[in-house]
Steps between C-alpha positions, in 0.01 A plus 500: 500500500612777732795474734431688820814596704526666838267280693567459870729201584273263693416140578237295321222588744551875463537452123145367490379825659713700254340317206155578635603866529630508143178341375292752697710787352462353150127464544470862610692613191293264281795282396419143414790309656462122442778383729772635735802289566737625773859399449653313800847368599597252768669651804576287804231250398229761452364662187556876498378739235762664280301823461373406156179369358372413155156627404322312222239689301264386223650708221784737414291816523397420858861414583619841373237678711585289806875576464427871470262496789727308745825679397576747779193388699545574868421212734612669821738771616808307383375271227459600135449252222694478178321307223624367172280384210595186305315459169395155382723360232 
């Protein structure tokens, strides 16, 4: 697992587009991400992203490469990612 911080705060609909962008980026960098789960919280009856997502990869080596690749990755002029690798126990 890789925890990705620094994502734009957005609603569910925009989060879907963000996940597609992350998948496209991972494909271009030849990362094999199995699943991306955006973290949401309830605000005024709507789900709003917290700026974090969990990326699931098939093995620890891929997760390390993914964390290194996304750490400091520039999404736009203001948005840089911070990624943390969590080994399987």
